[in-house]
Rosetta silent file (secondary structure, phi, psi, omega in degrees, C-alpha in Angstrom):
SEQUENCE: LLDQNVINQIAAGEVVERPASVVKELVENSIDAGATRITVEIKESGLKEIKVIDNGSGMAPEDAELAVARHATSKIKAADDLNSVNTLGFRGEALAAISSVSRFTLMTRPHDAVAGTRVVVEGGKLKDISPVGCPCGTQVIVEDLFFNSQPRRKFLKSPRSEAAAIADVLTRFALGYPHISFNYYSGKRLCLATYGNEDLMDAATIIFGKESRDRLLTVSYQEDGIKVEGIISEPEYTRSSRFYQSFFVNKRLVRNFLLSHTLESAYQGIITAGRYPTAVLYIEIDPSMVDVNVHPTKSDIRFSDSQLVARVVYRGVNSALASFLQKQRGF
SCORE:     score description
SCORE:     0.000 S_00000001
   1 L     0.000  142.204  176.740   44.049   46.952   11.394 S_00000001
   2 L   -70.364  152.481  173.454   40.397   46.454   12.164 S_00000001
   3 L   -62.708  145.058 -175.813   39.326   45.664   15.699 S_00000001
   4 H   -58.825  -35.996  179.957   39.022   41.906   16.233 S_00000001
   5 H   -65.464  -38.098  177.647   35.325   42.203   17.047 S_00000001
   6 H   -66.624  -41.611  177.689   34.699   44.003   13.744 S_00000001
   7 H   -58.635  -44.527 -179.714   36.672   41.307   11.903 S_00000001
   8 H   -63.517  -38.478  179.536   34.507   38.631   13.524 S_00000001
   9 H   -67.986  -37.167  177.097   31.310   40.423   12.545 S_00000001
  10 H   -64.500  -45.188  178.720   32.456   40.715    8.932 S_00000001
  11 H   -62.616  -39.474  179.982   33.292   37.005    8.881 S_00000001
  12 H   -63.379  -32.812  178.534   29.940   36.194   10.465 S_00000001
  13 H   -62.964  -27.416  178.791   28.212   38.057    7.642 S_00000001
  14 H   -83.272  -36.457 -173.622   29.643   35.558    5.178 S_00000001
  15 H   -92.161  -41.191 -174.254   28.930   32.408    7.184 S_00000001
  16 L  -108.077   89.239 -179.100   25.775   33.269    9.157 S_00000001
  17 L   -83.428  -32.790 -175.176   23.227   34.675    6.747 S_00000001
  18 L  -162.676  173.128  179.446   20.141   33.608    8.705 S_00000001
  19 H   -54.191  -35.896  179.803   19.090   31.164   11.446 S_00000001
  20 H   -61.843  -30.902  177.385   19.098   28.305    8.919 S_00000001
  21 H   -64.288  -40.013  178.632   22.817   28.968    8.328 S_00000001
  22 H   -62.773  -47.618 -179.830   23.473   28.387   12.025 S_00000001
  23 H   -59.571  -44.370 -179.354   21.525   25.129   11.983 S_00000001
  24 H   -59.167  -48.047 -177.449   23.401   23.942    8.887 S_00000001
  25 H   -65.315  -42.037 -178.230   26.825   24.610   10.377 S_00000001
  26 H   -69.597  -39.976  178.454   26.014   23.031   13.738 S_00000001
  27 H   -66.533  -38.298  176.413   24.431   19.934   12.200 S_00000001
  28 H   -61.304  -39.674  176.210   27.452   19.496    9.923 S_00000001
  29 H   -62.045  -40.336  179.260   29.674   19.562   13.016 S_00000001
  30 H   -64.216  -41.359  179.033   27.482   16.898   14.609 S_00000001
  31 H   -64.682  -44.095  178.075   27.723   14.707   11.512 S_00000001
  32 H   -61.528  -27.942 -179.661   31.508   15.123   11.419 S_00000001
  33 L   -82.143    3.484  176.475   31.571   14.058   15.091 S_00000001
  34 L    80.405   22.403 -178.851   29.989   10.729   14.139 S_00000001
  35 L   -65.717  144.817  173.190   26.574   11.379   15.669 S_00000001
  36 L  -113.031   -4.362  177.859   23.789    8.862   15.028 S_00000001
  37 E  -142.607  122.549 -179.365   21.126   10.986   16.746 S_00000001
  38 E  -129.638  126.525  177.785   20.708   14.741   16.242 S_00000001
  39 E  -117.129  131.209  178.290   17.987   16.867   17.834 S_00000001
  40 E  -120.498  127.486  177.658   17.327   20.460   16.793 S_00000001
  41 E  -125.999  133.596  178.148   15.048   22.749   18.802 S_00000001
  42 E  -128.246  154.309  173.090   14.222   26.339   17.881 S_00000001
  43 E  -129.311  136.481  179.471   12.237   29.158   19.450 S_00000001
  44 H    52.582   53.337  176.323   10.829   32.122   17.549 S_00000001
  45 H    60.359   22.030  177.838   12.148   30.882   14.184 S_00000001
  46 H    93.723  -10.321 -178.535   15.631   30.496   15.626 S_00000001
  47 L   -76.462  -36.546  178.473   16.111   34.142   16.617 S_00000001
  48 L   -79.772  -44.885 -178.960   15.391   33.574   20.291 S_00000001
  49 E  -159.219  139.818  169.268   17.076   30.181   20.541 S_00000001
  50 E  -127.731  125.896  178.748   18.612   27.398   18.477 S_00000001
  51 E  -125.316  126.899  177.949   19.627   24.233   20.278 S_00000001
  52 E  -123.054  121.190 -176.566   21.460   21.359   18.578 S_00000001
  53 E  -120.534  131.110  178.034   22.099   18.200   20.588 S_00000001
  54 E  -135.004  166.492  177.100   24.061   15.193   19.339 S_00000001
  55 L  -110.059   32.557 -178.497   25.502   11.927   20.634 S_00000001
  56 L   -74.317 -162.110 -171.619   28.767   12.329   18.737 S_00000001
  57 L   -69.652  -22.035 -177.616   32.341   12.017   19.968 S_00000001
  58 L    72.027  176.236 -177.644   32.320   15.154   22.122 S_00000001
  59 L  -132.551  146.537  172.644   35.394   17.277   22.876 S_00000001
  60 L   -71.511  160.712 -177.245   38.061   17.423   25.542 S_00000001
  61 H   -52.920  -45.451 -177.881   38.272   20.700   27.551 S_00000001
  62 H   -66.242  -33.445  178.352   41.221   22.097   25.563 S_00000001
  63 H   -73.904  -36.977  179.444   39.490   21.348   22.245 S_00000001
  64 H   -61.687  -41.367  178.361   36.204   22.860   23.411 S_00000001
  65 H   -66.682  -40.675 -178.096   37.961   26.134   24.230 S_00000001
  66 H   -72.248  -26.406 -174.464   39.807   26.143   20.933 S_00000001
  67 H   -60.810  -28.037 -177.332   36.678   25.301   18.916 S_00000001
  68 L   -91.977    2.721  176.928   35.259   28.825   19.278 S_00000001
  69 L   -85.744  149.770  179.978   38.473   30.492   18.055 S_00000001
  70 L   -69.833  142.576  177.993   38.700   31.665   14.451 S_00000001
  71 L    58.557   31.330  174.067   40.515   29.401   12.005 S_00000001
  72 L  -106.861  119.599 -177.809   40.727   26.609   14.577 S_00000001
  73 L  -149.346  149.993  176.395   39.913   23.236   13.044 S_00000001
  74 L   -99.903    2.889 -170.990   40.764   19.578   13.491 S_00000001
  75 L   -89.090  -34.871  179.497   39.973   18.770    9.856 S_00000001
  76 L  -134.349  158.037  178.725   43.027   20.100    7.995 S_00000001
  77 L  -126.094  -26.614 -177.925   46.597   21.007    8.918 S_00000001
  78 L  -138.536  164.269 -177.797   48.195   22.182    5.659 S_00000001
  79 H   -58.367  -35.533 -179.304   47.122   23.758    2.364 S_00000001
  80 H   -63.116  -23.583 -179.523   47.530   20.439    0.544 S_00000001
  81 H   -65.316  -21.084  178.486   44.810   18.961    2.764 S_00000001
  82 H   -64.555  -19.183  179.294   42.264   21.055    0.854 S_00000001
  83 H   -83.162   -5.534 -177.815   42.740   18.631   -2.042 S_00000001
  84 H  -139.808   34.594 -179.562   41.471   15.719    0.011 S_00000001
  85 L   -67.308  123.062  177.554   38.807   17.146    2.317 S_00000001
  86 L  -124.114   18.917  174.040   36.400   14.377    3.331 S_00000001
  87 L  -116.971  162.812 -179.609   34.601   16.161    6.164 S_00000001
  88 L   -75.385  -40.079  176.644   31.788   18.696    5.947 S_00000001
  89 L   -99.333  153.683  174.974   33.625   21.316    7.994 S_00000001
  90 L  -167.158  -16.857 -173.439   37.231   22.338    7.542 S_00000001
  91 L   -78.996  -23.386 -179.609   37.535   26.138    7.498 S_00000001
  92 L    72.175   30.362 -177.676   37.421   26.648   11.277 S_00000001
  93 L  -113.187  -27.508 -166.791   35.104   29.648   10.990 S_00000001
  94 H   -58.754  -56.059 -175.800   31.592   28.520   11.878 S_00000001
  95 H   -64.000  -38.758  178.032   31.584   28.480   15.684 S_00000001
  96 H   -63.610  -41.912 -179.448   33.601   31.701   15.912 S_00000001
  97 H   -66.531  -45.542 -178.771   31.236   33.407   13.470 S_00000001
  98 H   -63.777  -45.299 -177.335   28.090   32.172   15.207 S_00000001
  99 H   -70.043  -17.193  179.202   29.330   33.068   18.699 S_00000001
 100 H   -79.841  -14.642 -179.143   30.266   36.579   17.547 S_00000001
 101 L  -124.934   27.025 -179.330   26.630   37.443   16.771 S_00000001
 102 L  -157.869  176.722  168.230   24.837   35.588   19.576 S_00000001
 103 E   -99.397  110.977 -162.826   24.878   34.493   23.198 S_00000001
 104 E  -116.229  130.601  176.811   26.544   31.143   22.707 S_00000001
 105 E  -129.333  129.297  177.633   26.858   28.143   25.026 S_00000001
 106 E  -118.956  125.171  174.542   28.717   24.928   24.195 S_00000001
 107 E  -124.691  127.891 -173.323   28.489   21.859   26.456 S_00000001
 108 E  -148.577  147.294  177.580   30.426   18.772   25.468 S_00000001
 109 E  -149.474  124.574  173.766   31.714   15.515   26.898 S_00000001
 110 L   -67.138  159.307 -176.539   33.726   12.724   25.268 S_00000001
 111 L   -68.182  -20.737 -178.797   32.454    9.187   25.901 S_00000001
 112 L  -100.386   11.143 -178.618   35.476    8.322   28.031 S_00000001
 113 L  -105.694  148.926  179.180   35.244   11.388   30.310 S_00000001
 114 L   -79.233  -40.261 -179.081   33.541   11.656   33.695 S_00000001
 115 L  -123.355  161.783  178.945   32.642   15.338   33.342 S_00000001
 116 E  -104.803 -171.469 -179.749   32.037   17.669   30.447 S_00000001
 117 E  -129.478  138.141  174.954   33.053   21.225   29.592 S_00000001
 118 E  -114.889  131.057  177.240   30.936   24.329   29.231 S_00000001
 119 E  -121.398  127.159 -179.473   32.100   27.272   27.126 S_00000001
 120 E  -118.513  126.220  178.978   30.130   30.530   27.170 S_00000001
 121 E  -129.558  137.569  178.456   30.706   33.276   24.594 S_00000001
 122 E  -129.562  116.735  179.854   28.723   36.479   24.215 S_00000001
 123 L    57.266   34.599  178.185   29.101   38.639   21.138 S_00000001
 124 L    88.561   -3.944 -179.014   32.472   37.093   20.380 S_00000001
 125 E  -105.223  124.665 -179.714   33.856   37.574   23.903 S_00000001
 126 E   -67.392  122.677 -176.693   34.729   34.500   25.948 S_00000001
 127 E  -103.639  -35.301 -174.898   32.828   34.711   29.239 S_00000001
 128 E  -162.743  142.078  169.725   33.367   31.386   30.964 S_00000001
 129 E  -133.250  121.974 -175.619   34.963   27.959   30.678 S_00000001
 130 E  -154.113  156.851  175.288   34.066   25.475   33.385 S_00000001
 131 E   -66.674  152.201 -179.545   33.448   21.785   34.087 S_00000001
 132 E  -154.230  147.944  172.880   29.831   20.692   33.796 S_00000001
 133 L   -84.094  123.109 -178.743   27.757   17.567   34.151 S_00000001
 134 L  -157.967  160.421  178.826   26.250   16.722   30.765 S_00000001
 135 L   -66.167  162.793  174.351   25.500   13.705   28.538 S_00000001
 136 L   -63.763  145.927 -176.596   28.126   12.341   26.150 S_00000001
 137 E   108.206 -157.135 -176.311   28.240   14.230   22.896 S_00000001
 138 E  -135.934  140.575  174.748   27.783   17.944   22.297 S_00000001
 139 E  -127.601  125.579  178.501   25.026   20.456   22.927 S_00000001
 140 E  -118.229  129.241  177.794   25.156   23.948   21.434 S_00000001
 141 E  -118.417  120.577  179.520   22.709   26.677   22.451 S_00000001
 142 E  -113.432  112.827 -177.099   22.584   29.843   20.340 S_00000001
 143 E  -114.198  150.333  175.277   20.440   32.566   21.901 S_00000001
 144 L    51.930   53.625 -179.314   19.432   36.050   20.717 S_00000001
 145 L   -57.763  133.472 -179.285   20.930   35.647   17.261 S_00000001
 146 L    65.194   24.960  179.060   22.112   38.984   15.791 S_00000001
 147 L   -61.786  -27.148  179.710   21.450   40.778   19.099 S_00000001
 148 L  -109.305   18.655  178.886   24.509   42.927   18.374 S_00000001
 149 L  -142.234   69.336 -175.835   23.932   43.196   14.626 S_00000001
 150 H   -58.957  -37.297  178.167   20.593   44.927   14.146 S_00000001
 151 H   -57.175  -36.548  179.736   21.119   45.636   10.415 S_00000001
 152 H   -66.867  -38.594  179.088   21.290   41.891    9.804 S_00000001
 153 H   -62.207  -35.007 -178.351   18.017   41.310   11.666 S_00000001
 154 H   -65.554  -25.877 -176.987   16.303   43.874    9.443 S_00000001
 155 L   -91.523   -1.253  177.058   17.128   41.856    6.332 S_00000001
 156 L   -71.943  155.064  178.883   15.644   38.619    7.652 S_00000001
 157 L   -84.083 -170.175 -178.323   12.390   37.390    6.161 S_00000001
 158 L   -64.786  155.040  178.137    9.183   36.672    8.047 S_00000001
 159 H   -52.570  -38.032  179.944    9.316   34.301   11.030 S_00000001
 160 H   -64.407  -41.880 -179.714    7.420   31.738    8.962 S_00000001
 161 H   -67.541  -39.396  179.742    9.956   31.935    6.126 S_00000001
 162 H   -66.968  -39.849  177.586   12.923   31.631    8.490 S_00000001
 163 H   -66.027  -38.514  179.180   11.396   28.582   10.186 S_00000001
 164 H   -64.842  -36.425  179.003   10.683   27.053    6.767 S_00000001
 165 H   -65.422  -37.851  176.890   14.326   27.565    5.762 S_00000001
 166 H   -65.863  -44.903  179.010   15.457   25.654    8.866 S_00000001
 167 H   -60.388  -38.531  179.460   13.009   22.840    8.104 S_00000001
 168 H   -62.254  -46.069  179.058   14.337   22.706    4.532 S_00000001
 169 H   -59.159  -45.441 -175.288   17.933   22.316    5.714 S_00000001
 170 H   -71.190  -36.767  178.200   17.027   19.533    8.131 S_00000001
 171 H   -65.960  -36.106  178.480   14.876   17.568    5.694 S_00000001
 172 H   -69.018  -39.524  176.099   17.728   17.585    3.179 S_00000001
 173 H   -64.377  -38.362  178.694   20.194   16.379    5.805 S_00000001
 174 H   -62.321  -35.072  177.257   17.730   13.635    6.773 S_00000001
 175 H   -74.433  -34.637 -178.318   17.696   12.520    3.131 S_00000001
 176 H   -77.033  -24.178 -176.067   21.462   12.745    2.849 S_00000001
 177 L  -132.866   70.087 -177.308   22.127   10.805    6.050 S_00000001
 178 L   -66.194  -11.614  177.180   19.414    8.159    6.494 S_00000001
 179 L   -82.804   -6.291  179.011   21.579    6.380    9.091 S_00000001
 180 L  -104.531  133.786  176.190   21.152    9.352   11.444 S_00000001
 181 E   -85.026  119.074  179.709   17.965    9.855   13.447 S_00000001
 182 E  -107.449  135.958  172.474   16.860   13.499   13.139 S_00000001
 183 E  -130.698  128.721 -176.835   14.315   15.194   15.396 S_00000001
 184 E  -127.500  122.463  178.682   13.295   18.796   14.802 S_00000001
 185 E  -116.063  131.901  170.935   11.130   20.836   17.169 S_00000001
 186 E  -111.958  109.104 -168.020    9.784   24.314   16.506 S_00000001
 187 L    67.923 -128.155  177.441    8.620   25.508   19.886 S_00000001
 188 L  -100.494    2.350 -175.938    7.035   22.411   21.419 S_00000001
 189 E   -90.143  127.033  176.056    5.835   21.053   18.078 S_00000001
 190 E   -79.000  115.562 -175.488    7.645   18.061   16.584 S_00000001
 191 E  -100.403  -24.211 -178.228    8.083   18.926   12.895 S_00000001
 192 E  -152.530  136.075  175.055   10.353   16.110   11.731 S_00000001
 193 E  -148.205  120.773  178.415   11.352   12.692   13.047 S_00000001
 194 L  -117.384  159.216 -171.904   13.294   10.088   11.085 S_00000001
 195 L   -76.281  -34.227 -173.856   14.228    6.546   12.040 S_00000001
 196 L    71.596   32.406 -175.709   17.957    6.596   11.358 S_00000001
 197 L  -100.320   12.795  177.607   17.709    3.022   10.046 S_00000001
 198 L    73.601    4.823 -178.957   19.881    3.616    6.941 S_00000001
 199 L   -97.092  105.679 -179.354   16.874    3.195    4.617 S_00000001
 200 H   -60.515  -37.769 -178.286   16.704    6.161    2.217 S_00000001
 201 H   -63.827  -36.517  176.702   13.254    5.098    1.004 S_00000001
 202 H   -64.210  -45.095  179.102   11.903    5.279    4.565 S_00000001
 203 H   -63.081  -41.496 -179.848   13.344    8.790    5.009 S_00000001
 204 H   -64.884  -37.484  179.431   11.959    9.855    1.616 S_00000001
 205 H   -64.358  -40.096  178.046    8.515    8.528    2.510 S_00000001
 206 H   -63.808  -40.645 -172.782    8.494   10.596    5.719 S_00000001
 207 H   -86.592  -42.178 -177.083    9.567   13.750    3.889 S_00000001
 208 H   -89.683  -16.770 -178.113    7.871   13.436    0.496 S_00000001
 209 L   109.286  153.783 -176.564    4.719   11.680    1.724 S_00000001
 210 H   -61.037  -31.988 -177.165    3.453    8.089    1.734 S_00000001
 211 H   -66.382  -16.924 -176.869    2.233    8.346   -1.847 S_00000001
 212 H   -78.796  -20.768 -169.474    5.812    8.786   -3.037 S_00000001
 213 H   -57.343  -40.538 -178.372    7.058    5.376   -1.899 S_00000001
 214 H   -91.956    6.616 -177.826    5.860    3.497   -4.981 S_00000001
 215 H  -114.083    9.594 -177.885    6.724    6.341   -7.347 S_00000001
 216 E  -111.221  139.787 -178.624   10.475    6.512   -6.730 S_00000001
 217 E  -108.679  147.417  178.973   13.153    4.672   -8.708 S_00000001
 218 E   -89.596  135.246  176.460   16.550    3.543   -7.459 S_00000001
 219 E  -111.536  130.883  175.780   19.705    4.832   -9.153 S_00000001
 220 E  -152.084  108.404 -173.221   22.966    2.905   -8.912 S_00000001
 221 E  -151.139  145.287  179.336   25.658    3.537  -11.510 S_00000001
 222 E  -143.384  136.951  179.411   29.437    3.756  -11.657 S_00000001
 223 E  -161.769  139.242  176.753   31.824    4.860  -14.389 S_00000001
 224 L    51.595   38.661  176.557   35.331    6.332  -14.575 S_00000001
 225 L    77.545    7.067  178.496   35.741    6.252  -10.808 S_00000001
 226 E  -113.297  129.779 -179.340   32.529    8.227  -10.188 S_00000001
 227 E  -112.186  134.698  177.874   29.610    6.582   -8.395 S_00000001
 228 E  -123.176  122.272  178.548   26.025    7.845   -8.595 S_00000001
 229 E  -137.063  164.941  176.436   23.389    6.454   -6.232 S_00000001
 230 E   139.111 -152.659 -179.902   20.057    7.541   -4.827 S_00000001
 231 E  -135.191  148.616  174.697   16.443    7.852   -5.890 S_00000001
 232 E  -135.929  163.677 -177.864   14.564    9.671   -8.652 S_00000001
 233 E   -90.451  155.098  172.030   10.872    9.958   -9.437 S_00000001
 234 L   -59.549  154.867 -179.104    8.919    8.209  -12.146 S_00000001
 235 L   -57.387  -29.403 -177.924    8.352   10.416  -15.233 S_00000001
 236 L   -88.972   -5.650 -178.636    4.696   10.919  -14.297 S_00000001
 237 L  -107.700   83.058 -173.861    5.482   11.832  -10.688 S_00000001
 238 E  -119.818  172.048 -178.903    6.799   15.383  -11.044 S_00000001
 239 E  -124.010  169.974 -177.637    6.684   18.676   -9.165 S_00000001
 240 L   -88.999   -3.252  178.849    6.124   22.295  -10.092 S_00000001
 241 L  -149.949  173.917  178.723    9.598   23.386   -8.913 S_00000001
 242 H   -84.620    7.173 -174.490   13.129   22.065   -8.260 S_00000001
 243 H   -56.656  -30.780 -175.546   12.542   22.268   -4.524 S_00000001
 244 H   -93.287   26.776  175.649   12.383   18.476   -4.215 S_00000001
 245 E  -114.143  129.316  178.029   15.857   17.898   -5.640 S_00000001
 246 E  -132.499  135.074 -178.794   18.829   17.320   -3.324 S_00000001
 247 E  -124.776  135.706  179.088   22.408   16.609   -4.353 S_00000001
 248 E  -126.594  120.492  177.802   25.234   15.341   -2.172 S_00000001
 249 E  -108.017  116.678 -173.907   28.814   15.279   -3.433 S_00000001
 250 L    50.833   43.874  177.306   31.031   13.142   -1.203 S_00000001
 251 L    73.193    4.367  179.658   28.214   13.399    1.393 S_00000001
 252 E   -95.406  125.466  175.353   28.225   17.224    1.224 S_00000001
 253 E   -68.047  123.492 -174.953   24.881   18.921    0.557 S_00000001
 254 E  -131.773  156.843  166.356   25.513   21.230   -2.398 S_00000001
 255 E  -105.243  122.924 -176.764   23.807   23.680   -4.718 S_00000001
 256 L  -152.594  115.661 -177.324   25.009   23.029   -8.242 S_00000001
 257 H   -62.567  -37.791 -178.925   23.338   24.044  -11.493 S_00000001
 258 H   -56.440  -46.283 -177.484   25.279   21.423  -13.474 S_00000001
 259 H   -66.907  -43.081  179.371   23.797   18.548  -11.461 S_00000001
 260 H   -64.868  -43.780 -179.920   20.249   19.885  -11.615 S_00000001
 261 H   -63.836  -40.841 -179.759   20.507   20.608  -15.350 S_00000001
 262 H   -65.665  -42.960  176.861   21.937   17.144  -16.036 S_00000001
 263 H   -55.943  -49.659 -176.324   19.157   15.458  -14.053 S_00000001
 264 H   -69.702  -28.564  177.274   16.485   17.301  -16.000 S_00000001
 265 H   -63.472  -35.698 -179.921   18.228   16.604  -19.321 S_00000001
 266 H   -67.066  -24.421  179.530   17.787   12.889  -18.688 S_00000001
 267 L   -91.820   -4.828 -174.523   14.026   13.445  -18.373 S_00000001
 268 L   -56.966  129.574  178.529   13.794   15.570  -21.520 S_00000001
 269 L    91.193  -11.798 -179.581   10.999   14.398  -23.769 S_00000001
 270 L  -120.003   -1.250  171.652    9.327   12.192  -21.161 S_00000001
 271 L  -128.634  157.535 -178.348    7.970   14.817  -18.750 S_00000001
 272 L   -68.961  140.873  177.452    5.802   17.859  -19.365 S_00000001
 273 L   -58.343  138.066 -179.320    7.565   21.197  -19.836 S_00000001
 274 L    88.074   -0.733  175.399    7.564   23.234  -16.636 S_00000001
 275 L  -109.904  154.488 -173.319    7.536   20.134  -14.442 S_00000001
 276 E  -133.883  141.702  178.632   10.544   18.844  -12.488 S_00000001
 277 E   -74.184  153.796  169.101   11.585   15.433  -11.183 S_00000001
 278 L   -86.616  142.096 -179.765   12.089   14.615   -7.521 S_00000001
 279 E  -159.340  144.412  167.204   15.584   13.335   -6.756 S_00000001
 280 E  -130.691  106.273 -174.931   18.041   12.556   -3.986 S_00000001
 281 E  -120.068  133.623  174.904   21.385   11.806   -5.587 S_00000001
 282 E  -107.385  125.002  176.563   24.724   10.969   -3.977 S_00000001
 283 E  -112.544  120.860  176.241   27.794   11.496   -6.120 S_00000001
 284 E  -106.481  126.013 -173.808   31.042    9.956   -4.920 S_00000001
 285 L  -146.934  154.958  177.080   34.137   11.289   -6.644 S_00000001
 286 L   -54.856  121.876 -178.665   37.848   11.636   -5.972 S_00000001
 287 H   -53.367  -28.165 -179.610   38.099   14.640   -3.574 S_00000001
 288 H   -69.372  -13.446  179.114   40.973   16.021   -5.638 S_00000001
 289 H   -93.901    3.327 -177.506   38.493   16.548   -8.511 S_00000001
 290 E  -127.547  132.367  174.069   36.269   18.799   -6.380 S_00000001
 291 E  -101.955  108.102 -178.957   36.970   22.293   -5.060 S_00000001
 292 L   -95.482   -5.634 -176.568   34.935   22.710   -1.880 S_00000001
 293 L   -97.242   49.102 -176.744   36.695   25.903   -0.797 S_00000001
 294 L   -91.863  -34.696 -174.736   34.698   28.187   -3.072 S_00000001
 295 L  -147.078  147.849 -179.377   32.558   30.018   -0.506 S_00000001
 296 L   -54.914  -28.491 -179.849   32.513   30.328    3.306 S_00000001
 297 L   -77.444  -14.473  176.302   29.159   28.502    3.454 S_00000001
 298 L    65.580   14.863 -178.966   30.752   25.494    1.681 S_00000001
 299 L   -92.875  -17.316  175.910   27.527   24.831   -0.253 S_00000001
 300 E   -98.570  138.089  178.828   28.956   25.801   -3.644 S_00000001
 301 L  -134.998  166.691  174.901   31.517   23.524   -5.286 S_00000001
 302 E  -132.408  143.127  176.317   33.415   23.252   -8.556 S_00000001
 303 E  -101.405  140.703  177.840   34.420   20.157  -10.518 S_00000001
 304 L   -72.595  -26.356  176.772   37.763   19.960  -12.283 S_00000001
 305 L  -133.175   80.144 -175.078   36.079   17.955  -15.080 S_00000001
 306 H   -65.334  -32.365 -179.783   32.440   19.035  -15.133 S_00000001
 307 H   -66.075  -38.957  177.776   31.737   17.293  -18.460 S_00000001
 308 H   -63.785  -46.670  179.810   32.819   13.937  -17.035 S_00000001
 309 H   -60.617  -45.094 -179.588   30.624   14.386  -13.960 S_00000001
 310 H   -61.955  -40.447 -178.561   27.651   15.436  -16.102 S_00000001
 311 H   -64.670  -44.233 -178.547   28.090   12.426  -18.390 S_00000001
 312 H   -67.566  -42.837  178.662   28.191    9.918  -15.525 S_00000001
 313 H   -63.252  -43.566  179.894   25.219   11.471  -13.725 S_00000001
 314 H   -59.878  -47.063 -177.919   23.225   11.582  -16.964 S_00000001
 315 H   -66.660  -34.676  177.622   23.938    7.935  -17.740 S_00000001
 316 H   -64.690  -47.546  179.445   23.075    6.884  -14.204 S_00000001
 317 H   -67.326  -44.350 -178.745   19.703    8.630  -14.261 S_00000001
 318 H   -61.418  -38.062  179.697   19.016    7.618  -17.852 S_00000001
 319 H   -63.886  -42.768  179.163   19.741    3.967  -17.052 S_00000001
 320 H   -65.666  -41.375  179.199   17.220    3.938  -14.199 S_00000001
 321 H   -66.573  -41.101 -179.336   14.578    5.632  -16.354 S_00000001
 322 H   -62.785  -42.341  178.632   15.198    3.266  -19.278 S_00000001
 323 H   -62.320  -42.253  179.413   14.757    0.216  -17.046 S_00000001
 324 H   -63.721  -46.603 -177.656   11.503    1.615  -15.678 S_00000001
 325 H   -65.020  -35.501  177.816   10.108    2.445  -19.134 S_00000001
 326 H   -64.384  -41.069  177.756   10.997   -1.012  -20.444 S_00000001
 327 H   -65.005  -38.538 -179.929    9.042   -2.613  -17.594 S_00000001
 328 H   -63.011  -35.099 -178.517    6.122   -0.298  -18.275 S_00000001
 329 L   -86.903   -3.655  176.445    6.048   -1.392  -21.906 S_00000001
 330 L    82.806   17.065  179.825    6.250   -5.039  -20.974 S_00000001
 331 L   -90.217    0.000    0.000    9.678   -5.751  -22.510 S_00000001
């Protein structure tokens, strides 16, 4: 059998690819905890420090200690639960993986507790658990990422690219969760601030620019138990890449070629070749029709009936475009 520390490092290699992976996992935990305000602060592109602060439910002392153990999760209890996962996290790997390749501090306090709990882990080894005075919610500080995994540091991109990857993750979460106020600081510079007022158009305006507000169309369509909502761009308001497309399946930010291809198919013939629409689409579907346990990062998913999903998404987007074009033509 491999040494436990080696096992943790192997697992961390799957979950923690770069600083942006850490931010994604921690923010997902904050969202699952019911936070309405999430602040992310980084230093030196996240390699020196990543701090994520939320006002979520917080954890009791025994849960805080258990949270950094591998395969410890409050989201599922049995294999059958994988067929009905409705939270972003469920594997119980993220905190253990992150703490195995960093100097990790967790401070948390439930809203009904007088004091909080601090858990300190260094390179996967538990160093301290103690009471602490802290605000309600949870604060996670990840310092010296990959300090004990130099090969991983060598494969990271430039500091600018790593910081950009973190910004990308947070802007997509801000679009996916407009009811949450996000604040992102790189060093002392405020890079992103959203209202958390539940208005997707307001969040999109902050992220895409003021000029986008009057160029975005609303999508709202339902068929065969699948709901598609969100915003898409007018045919003349396109981009040079797919970078401005975000898809959320049951509130989970995903990468999925089927969804991107279907979106662009609906625009076929009405936009210039080599140009791509902007979109933020939420797809709500029976969890049993989605396999979210495809990869440790949980960003890849599979549909049990991909043709059905593609048809509903296509019709939803096509309906919004058709309505817009009819107005443009004066019908």
